[in-house]
C-alpha positions in Angstrom: 9.6 -29.7 -15.1 6.9 -27.5 -16.9 4.5 -28.7 -14.3 6.6 -27.1 -11.6 6.7 -23.8 -13.4 2.9 -23.9 -13.8 2.4 -24.8 -10.2 4.7 -22.0 -9.1 2.9 -19.5 -11.3 -0.4 -20.6 -9.8 0.9 -20.1 -6.2 2.2 -16.6 -7.0 -1.2 -15.7 -8.6 -3.0 -16.8 -5.5 -0.6 -14.9 -3.3 -1.4 -11.8 -5.3 -5.2 -12.3 -5.5 -5.7 -12.9 -1.8 -4.9 -9.4 -0.5 -6.9 -7.9 -3.4 -9.9 -10.0 -2.5 -9.5 -9.1 1.1 -9.5 -5.4 0.3 -12.6 -5.8 -1.7 -14.4 -7.8 1.0 -13.5 -5.3 3.6 -15.1 -2.5 1.4 -18.3 -4.4 1.0 -18.5 -5.5 4.6 -18.0 -2.0 6.1 -20.2 -1.2 9.1 -21.2 2.2 7.6 -19.8 4.1 10.6 -18.2 7.5 10.2 -15.1 6.6 12.4 -12.1 8.8 11.7 -9.2 7.0 10.2 -6.4 5.9 12.6 -3.6 8.4 13.1 -0.2 6.9 12.2 2.3 7.2 14.8 6.0 7.6 14.0 8.6 5.3 15.3 9.6 8.1 17.8 6.0 8.2 19.2 5.0 11.5 17.4 2.3 12.2 15.0 3.5 12.0 11.4 4.0 15.6 10.1 2.0 16.1 6.8 -0.1 13.1 7.1 -3.3 14.2 5.5 -6.6 12.7 6.2 -6.8 11.9 2.5 -3.4 10.1 2.6 -4.6 8.1 5.7 -8.0 7.3 4.2 -6.6 6.1 0.8 -3.9 4.2 2.5 -6.3 2.3 5.0 -8.8 1.6 2.2 -6.3 0.3 -0.5 -2.9 -0.3 0.8 -2.9 -1.2 4.5 -3.6 -5.0 3.6 -0.2 -5.3 2.0 1.9 -2.6 3.6 0.7 -3.4 7.2 1.8 -7.0 6.8 4.5 -6.9 4.1 2.6 -9.3 1.7 4.8 -10.1 -1.4 7.8 -8.1 0.1 5.7 -4.8 0.3 7.6 -2.4 2.5 5.8 -2.1 5.8 4.3 1.1 7.2 7.0 2.8 9.4 9.9 0.6 8.2 12.5 3.3 7.8 15.1 0.8 6.5 13.0 -0.4 3.7 11.7 3.0 2.8 15.0 5.1 2.9 16.4 3.8 -0.4 12.9 4.1 -2.1 12.5 7.8 -0.8 16.1 8.5 -2.0 14.9 8.1 -5.5 12.2 10.7 -4.9 8.5 10.9 -4.5 8.0 11.3 -8.2 9.7 8.0 -9.0 7.6 6.2 -6.2 4.5 7.6 -7.7 5.3 6.5 -11.1 5.9 3.0 -9.9 2.7 2.9 -8.1 0.8 4.2 -11.1 2.6 1.6 -13.4 2.6 -1.2 -10.9 5.7 -3.1 -9.8 6.4 -6.6 -8.9 3.3 -8.2 -7.3 1.6 -4.7 -7.0 -0.8 -4.0 -9.8 -1.1 -0.8 -11.6 -2.3 1.9 -9.0 -2.1 -0.7 -6.3 -5.6 -1.8 -5.5 -7.2 1.7 -6.1 -7.8 1.9 -9.8 -10.4 4.7 -9.2 -7.9 6.9 -7.3 -6.7 10.1 -8.8 -3.1 10.8 -9.1 -3.5 13.3 -6.2 -5.0 10.4 -4.0 -2.2 8.2 -4.8 0.5 10.9 -4.0 -1.4 11.5 -0.6 -1.1 7.8 0.2 2.5 7.5 -0.8 3.4 10.6 1.4 1.6 9.1 4.3 3.0 5.5 3.7 6.6 6.5 3.4 6.4 8.9 6.4 8.9 11.4 7.6 12.5 10.1 6.6 
């Protein structure tokens, strides 16, 4: 039975490492272009109010790999049902969870070098208008 637990722990570890490695590889293999980050479109088809270029850039660089696909149950970008109960707790609580880490998400997500202001901009962009 101990072998099962060890195998399960290994699978969880791999599931957490794959998106992190993907993000790191994307940073190293960039094409060096100065393209503008994509503009997030709200479910209603309008531009997200308050989406700063900093929030978009930090999100795309460090969080899109998990929150675009829902890896390890990460709430997806634009998923109002998933984000509403989280936002009801307040932006400060979301920011504290991001800084400390939660579940499969490591502390500060995959952006250890980001300032708290960078993280806040990404959270505001990711959670969108609710």
